[in-house]
N, C-alpha and C positions, 0 to 999 in steps of 0.2 A: 247577301250569303247564298254561296254554291249550293246547293242541295247533291248529294248523292242520288246516281239514278238505283234506281232497283233492279237487283240482279236478275239477268235473263231467265224466265225461266225452261224450262226444259221443257224437248218438243216431244209429243208422242212416243215418237221414235223412240228416242234416247230413253225414256220413263221405260216402255216394254223389253228394250235391249237390258236398259240395269235388272228390271223383274224376273226378267229372264235368266239373267247370268246367277242374281241370287237365289231362283228356286232351283237351278241345277248343282248351286253348291248346298243348296240345304238337302238336294234329296241324294246328292252323293252322300254327305254325312251320318245320313240317316239312314240309307244302305250300309255304309262302313258300319256303324254302330248296329244296327241288325247284325250284321254278320259277325259281330262279336259276341252279342246276344248269344247266336246261334250255336257257335263253336264252344261258349261257356257252357251251356243246356246240353249241349253232346259231350262234350269233356264229361260233365258232369254223371249224366242217365249213364255212361262208359264205363266208367268208372265205381260205379255202386254193383253190389252184386246182385245178381240174377237171384237168387236163393241163402237162406238160411241154414244153419249146421241143425240137426236134432239128435235128440236121443227118444228112447221108450220111455212116454211118462214127460215131456218135453218138446212143446212145439212151438215153434218162431215164424213170425211173419213181419212185414216193412211195408212201408208205402211211403211214397214220396212228390210232393206237387210243387210245381217253379213257381217260382211268382207270376202274381196277378200282369207286372208290370216286368216288361225282360229287362230292366236296369238293373233288377234285384235277382238276379239268378247269378248262381254260383256257388255259394255258401254253406249251405247247409249236406250233410254225406252221414250215412249207418253204414253198418259194415259188422257181420260175422265171421268164425272162422273157429275150427277145433282146435287142438292146443296138443303138442304133443304126449303129456301126462295124458290124454284122453279128457279133460274138461275144455269148455268151449268158452270161447270170447264175446262179448257182444258188446257196440260202440256203436254213439250218435256225435253228430255237433255241428258245431255251427262257427265260418267261420267270416270273422272281421272283416267287411268289404264284401263286394263283389266283384261279376264280371270276371273275365277271362282269368284274370290274376287272384280273383281267390280259387276259384275250380281248381286251380293247379297249384295252390298251397294247399286245400284239400287232400286232392293226390298225395301230395308229401306224408303230409299226416297219416292217413291210412298207410302207407308203403312202413311209416314209422313205427306205426304202434304193433303191425302185424311183425317187422322188425324184433322189436324187442320184448314182445309181450311172451315168449317161449324161453325165455331168461330169466324172466324176474318173478317174483317169489309171490309177489297179489296186485292187484289193481292200482294200486297205489304207486305199487314202484313202476309198475307202466307207462303209468303219466309223467313220474317225475323223468322218468330215462328218455321218454319221447319229447316231454319240455327241454331237456338238455339240447338232445340232437336238433329241434328246431331251430332254438338260439344261435347254435354250431354254425344256420346256412343263412343266419343275419336277412332274412326274406323283409323282415319289417312289419309283419300282420301276426296277429293274435288269433285261439279259437276257444273255445268254449268246448267241452267234452264229459260226457261219460261215459265208464268201463268197467261193464261186468263180467266177472268170470263166475260159469256155474262148474260145478263139480258135480258130473252125476254118479260117483261114490258115494258122496256125504248126503246131497241134494242140500248142498249150502250154497247160497249168493254170496259173489263178496262184491263190490261196488267201492268206486270211486269217482269225484265227483269236483272236473276243472274248471269252476265258476260257471255250472252248465245250467238250467231249469232244472230244477226238481223232477223227480218221476214219480209215477201214480200207481199205486198197487189195491186188489183186492182180493178175497178170497171167499169161497163159497159158503162159508158160516154167517157172512154180514157185516165181517169187518173189512173196513177200507182207508186209504189217508193219502198224503202227500206225502215224498218223501226229501224232508228236510234236512238230509244227513252234512255234518260239516264238512266243507270243502277248501279249493287251494283255489291261487289265480286262473285266469286262464294259461293256458299252453303258451308260448313264446313269448311273456314278459320278462319273468325274473330268476336268471338261474338259480339252480338249488330249490328249487319251489318243490314242499311235500306235500304227500296229498294224505288225510286220512283215510284210512280202510273202515267201509262198513259188512259186517256180517250177518243172514241171516239163513237159516234152516227151512228150511219148506216144506213146515209142517200139514199145511190145509194146505189142498185144491187152489189154485187160484189164477190169477195173472200180475203181472210187471208190465210195467208199459214209460217205455221213453220215449222221450220226442225233443221239438224243439220250440223255439220261441214263438217261430211263424204258426202253430198250430193253437197256443192258449191267448197271444196276444195282433191284436189289432186296430184298426179306426173305429173298430165298433167294441170291442172286450176291453177291460185292464186285463192283466195278466193271470190275477186273482178268479177273476170273470170265468178266464178262459181255463185254469183250471178246476176250479169251481163243477162246468162242467162237463169235463172230462171225467172227475173222477167218479162223476153220479152215473156214465154213461157205464164205465169200467164198473164201478160195484154192482149194476144190472146185467153184467154179458160177462162175472167170474170165470174164468176157465173155460168162455166160448172160445170157439172157433179162434184162432188167432186174425188168420187172416180177415173175418167178416167186423172184428173189432176196431182193427186197423181202421177199414174202411170207415165205418161209425166216427173212429176219433177225426180222420180229414173231414168227415162231412162239419164236424164244427169249425174247422180251421175256416172253411168256406165260409160260415154264417160269421168271424171275426175280421172280414174286410180285409185279411193280409195281405202286405205289400210286398211280406218278405218272403223265400222259400219255406217249407215245412215240409218234417221228418215223422216217422213213426218208426216204433220197433215196438210189438207185442209178444211179451212173451208169455204161456198157457202154460201153466205146470198142473201136475197127479201131487198126490200127500206125500210126501217119505213113503210113507209106510206103505202104498199100493204101484208107485215108480215100480218101475220094470214091466 
């Protein structure tokens, strides 16, 4: 019976050549991916506003932290802008997916919200119109979002949620909680979706905090644990400088071991009868 000869082993030179080629390919792929990550982060930071609008009696601040792992950059955003009627709009959201495509979609959402907000009656209509607008461009991504409108004439805060993490509130008289208002589906999923609106008159000074899930959820925390920690912090700092509160909330995000982006908006307000 004939035996097959074992295959000839590669020479040391052949192995080194192959190893060098694979290493070069890996390096090229890593560099290309790193370039995409840096572009996504740059796009996101350039599209986030440098400041948020304020009025006497209402102060606003925000902060953003990129994902610890570059591949997860690109999904979270926040925004704030004045509306023609004198009210202020604030929104925060999280795009499904990451990298350049998510960052670009985030830009489309911000532009869409800014475009429809001046012509909508309330935050629910803003989200509904933005949802249909995003579906019309057929990107194939979706995003969660919370949209607020603050009216300095009535000192009323109206809000609507599109599948987003609940907000957190606290007042200087010791009350606090997680906002579990009814919401609708994320933007970009179902045409014609409606978004219930909640109205609050800010009769007591305090803080209202919007955040993304990267702040309160990660390998070290369940989302319920993260929300509870942020609620305790905001209760202790109700009505304080919003930039300081935002920074402290982001410190909680670092404790979660988050692998996602994280964004926070803090509104600190006086009572309605002390405004102005």
